[in-house]
PLY file of the C-alpha trace (Angstrom):
ply
format ascii 1.0
element vertex 88
property float x
property float y
property float z
element edge 87
property int vertex1
property int vertex2
end_header
62.85 -55.22 279.76
64.53 -55.43 283.15
65.79 -52.25 284.78
68.92 -52.23 286.98
69.10 -49.92 289.99
72.16 -48.69 291.88
71.95 -49.44 295.60
74.09 -46.35 296.38
72.33 -43.59 294.42
69.39 -42.95 292.08
71.14 -44.28 288.95
69.24 -46.86 286.90
69.82 -48.48 283.53
68.17 -50.91 281.16
71.61 -52.30 280.34
73.37 -54.56 282.80
76.81 -53.56 281.47
76.13 -49.86 282.14
74.89 -50.67 285.63
78.01 -52.74 286.40
80.31 -49.98 285.12
78.43 -47.40 287.19
78.75 -49.45 290.39
82.55 -49.23 290.16
82.25 -45.51 290.99
80.90 -46.40 294.42
82.88 -49.55 295.22
86.27 -48.14 294.23
87.05 -51.35 292.36
89.67 -50.88 289.64
89.89 -54.14 287.70
91.91 -52.82 284.74
95.68 -52.67 285.31
98.37 -51.10 283.11
100.89 -53.79 282.21
103.69 -51.20 282.09
103.32 -49.19 285.30
100.66 -51.14 287.25
98.36 -48.11 287.52
94.75 -49.24 288.02
91.54 -48.05 286.36
87.83 -48.67 286.78
87.11 -48.44 283.03
88.71 -50.29 280.13
88.56 -47.18 277.93
90.47 -45.15 280.54
93.23 -47.77 280.58
93.34 -47.73 276.78
93.76 -43.94 276.79
96.40 -44.16 279.54
98.49 -46.61 277.49
99.20 -43.82 274.99
101.61 -42.40 277.57
103.74 -45.51 277.20
103.28 -46.22 273.48
103.61 -42.65 272.23
100.51 -43.12 270.09
99.01 -39.88 268.71
95.79 -40.98 266.99
94.22 -37.54 266.50
95.56 -35.65 263.47
94.81 -32.14 262.23
93.32 -32.43 258.75
94.85 -29.08 257.76
98.48 -29.21 258.92
99.05 -32.83 260.02
99.93 -32.05 263.64
99.07 -35.05 265.84
97.73 -35.35 269.39
97.28 -38.10 271.96
93.88 -36.75 272.99
90.89 -35.23 271.21
90.54 -32.04 273.31
93.98 -30.59 272.45
93.17 -31.18 268.76
89.93 -29.20 269.16
91.85 -26.37 270.85
94.44 -26.48 268.05
91.69 -26.14 265.42
90.17 -23.16 267.24
93.52 -21.39 267.70
95.15 -22.08 264.34
92.45 -22.89 261.81
89.44 -21.02 263.26
87.35 -20.21 260.19
88.48 -23.31 258.29
87.33 -25.53 261.15
83.82 -24.03 261.21
0 1
1 2
2 3
3 4
4 5
5 6
6 7
7 8
8 9
9 10
10 11
11 12
12 13
13 14
14 15
15 16
16 17
17 18
18 19
19 20
20 21
21 22
22 23
23 24
24 25
25 26
26 27
27 28
28 29
29 30
30 31
31 32
32 33
33 34
34 35
35 36
36 37
37 38
38 39
39 40
40 41
41 42
42 43
43 44
44 45
45 46
46 47
47 48
48 49
49 50
50 51
51 52
52 53
53 54
54 55
55 56
56 57
57 58
58 59
59 60
60 61
61 62
62 63
63 64
64 65
65 66
66 67
67 68
68 69
69 70
70 71
71 72
72 73
73 74
74 75
75 76
76 77
77 78
78 79
79 80
80 81
81 82
82 83
83 84
84 85
85 86
86 87
């Protein structure tokens, strides 16, 4: 299997897609553009997460009380603060 090497650092990958995504860190290229505010991103997933600001989407829901969050980390903090022993 072919291995792909970064010409800027010691990164290497067996997957061409991972290598391409990694190279964007060094080149500064940001090919993904928000259609609402024109903010640019180097990863498609980052753009997808950013779009929640505009859509109001809250995909992460507490299974105990139903409170919803845009991002996973605040939900984890919520579990720890409000449902500590139930969460474990």
